[in-house]
C-alpha positions in Angstrom: 64.7 80.1 92.4 67.5 81.8 90.6 67.1 84.4 87.9 68.8 84.4 84.5 71.4 86.8 85.8 72.6 84.3 88.3 76.2 83.5 87.2 75.8 79.8 88.2 73.2 79.5 85.5 76.0 79.4 82.9 77.2 76.1 84.4 80.1 74.0 83.6 78.2 71.9 81.1 77.4 75.1 79.1 81.1 75.9 79.0 82.1 72.4 77.8 79.2 72.1 75.5 79.4 75.5 74.0 83.1 75.2 73.3 82.7 71.7 71.9 79.9 72.6 69.6 81.6 75.8 68.5 84.8 73.9 67.8 83.0 71.5 65.4 80.5 73.9 63.9 81.8 77.5 64.1 78.4 79.1 65.0 79.2 79.6 68.7 81.8 82.3 69.6 83.9 79.9 71.7 86.3 82.5 72.9 83.4 84.5 74.3 82.2 81.5 76.2 85.6 80.9 77.8 86.0 84.6 78.6 82.6 84.9 80.1 83.0 81.9 82.3 86.4 83.1 83.5 84.9 86.5 84.3 82.1 84.8 86.3 84.6 82.7 88.1 86.7 85.7 89.1 83.9 88.1 89.9 81.4 85.9 91.7 83.3 82.8 92.9 80.4 80.6 91.8 82.6 78.7 89.4 86.1 77.4 89.7 88.6 79.1 87.3 90.8 75.9 87.0 87.7 73.8 86.1 86.6 76.4 83.6 90.0 76.2 82.0 90.1 72.4 82.0 86.6 72.1 80.5 87.4 74.7 77.9 90.6 72.9 76.8 88.7 69.5 76.7 85.8 71.0 74.7 88.2 72.6 72.2 90.4 69.5 71.9 87.5 67.1 71.3 86.1 69.5 68.7 89.4 69.8 66.9 89.9 66.0 67.1 86.5 65.4 65.5 87.1 68.0 62.7 90.5 66.5 62.0 89.2 62.9 62.1 86.5 63.7 59.5 89.0 65.2 57.1 91.6 62.5 57.9 89.1 59.7 57.2 89.0 60.7 53.6 85.8 62.8 53.6 85.3 63.6 49.9 84.1 67.1 50.8 87.3 67.8 52.7 89.5 66.3 50.0 87.7 68.4 47.3 88.0 71.5 49.5 91.8 71.1 49.8 92.7 69.5 46.5 90.0 70.8 44.1 91.5 74.2 43.5 95.2 73.4 43.8 97.8 72.3 41.3 99.8 69.1 42.1 102.8 71.3 42.8 101.0 73.3 45.4 99.6 70.2 47.0 103.2 68.8 47.2 104.4 72.1 48.7 101.5 72.0 51.3 102.4 68.4 52.3 106.1 69.4 52.7 105.1 72.4 54.8 103.1 70.1 57.1 106.0 67.7 57.3 108.4 70.4 58.3 106.2 72.5 60.7 102.8 70.9 61.0 102.7 71.2 64.7 103.3 75.0 64.5 100.6 75.3 61.8 98.1 73.5 64.1 98.9 75.8 67.0 98.9 79.0 65.0 95.7 78.0 63.2 93.9 77.5 66.5 95.0 80.9 67.8 94.2 82.9 64.6 90.7 84.0 63.9 89.2 81.9 61.1 92.4 79.9 60.8 91.5 76.8 62.7 89.0 75.0 60.4 91.2 75.5 57.2 94.3 74.2 59.0 92.5 71.2 60.5 90.8 70.2 57.2 94.0 70.6 55.3 96.0 68.6 57.9 93.4 65.8 57.8 93.0 65.8 54.0 96.8 65.8 53.6 97.0 62.8 56.0 99.1 64.5 58.7 99.8 61.7 61.2 97.7 61.4 64.4 100.8 60.9 66.6 102.0 64.4 65.6 98.6 66.1 65.5 97.4 65.2 69.0 100.3 66.8 71.0 100.1 69.9 68.8 96.3 70.1 69.3 96.7 69.7 73.1 99.2 72.6 73.2 97.1 74.7 70.8 93.9 74.3 72.8 95.6 74.9 76.1 97.2 78.2 74.8 93.9 79.2 73.3 91.9 78.6 76.5 94.5 80.5 78.6 94.4 83.5 76.3 90.6 83.8 76.3 90.4 83.1 80.0 92.9 85.8 80.7 90.6 88.3 79.0 87.8 87.1 81.2 90.0 87.4 84.3 90.9 90.9 83.3 87.2 91.9 82.9 86.2 90.1 86.1 89.0 91.9 88.0 87.7 95.2 86.8 84.0 94.7 87.8 82.5 93.0 90.8 79.2 92.6 89.0 79.4 89.2 87.2 76.9 90.3 84.5 78.9 93.4 83.6 82.2 91.4 83.7 80.7 88.7 81.4 79.5 91.3 78.9 82.9 93.0 78.9 84.7 89.7 78.5 82.5 88.9 75.5 83.1 92.3 74.0 86.8 92.1 74.5 87.0 88.7 72.8 84.8 89.8 69.8 86.9 93.0 69.4 90.2 91.1 69.4 88.8 88.5 67.0 87.6 91.3 64.7 91.0 93.0 64.8 92.7 89.7 64.1 90.4 89.1 61.0 91.1 92.6 59.7 94.9 92.1 60.1 94.7 88.7 58.3 92.6 90.1 55.5 95.1 93.0 55.1 98.1 90.7 55.0 96.4 88.4 52.5 95.6 91.3 50.2 99.1 92.7 50.5 100.6 89.3 49.6 98.2 89.0 46.6 99.2 92.5 45.4 102.9 91.6 45.8 102.4 88.4 43.8 100.5 90.2 41.1 103.3 92.8 40.8 105.9 90.2 40.0 
């Protein structure tokens, strides 16, 4: 019988399920799940790092596809969220921006803290085409999984103890996400002040 500290207790299904659920309903820190699993793979060898990466990409991708599909299908809540507070001119500008660089917005939205859901909902509600969304989402989820797995590999390489490596990976992910949120808030406030000064 294995204890709760056994790294194999995390399991591949927990990686896929945790990332999938967290990608649909942002209550699970998905980056921490990927980082912790990568740390376990490196420090204990009970999990395969390539398989952790693959399951992380698939969980993130399926979650993003589901979120986009709900908004794209004409969900009234998504439509209201995007259009309710915007003038027709701003909506036209947003559509034009997605037309010009929608793929880049999808990738950046996935990588920025708190950027994924607004970008996915806006893309779906503004009827960004599936044929352009899917390749961008695959690239975004792959880069995202690689980035968080790299943090896990770093922490797993520093400590032989899988529990300690997992904790460090989770802390690194949360600290980086917090810093990213602070920078985003600071930039948003700076833009608002610059706009008010005009």
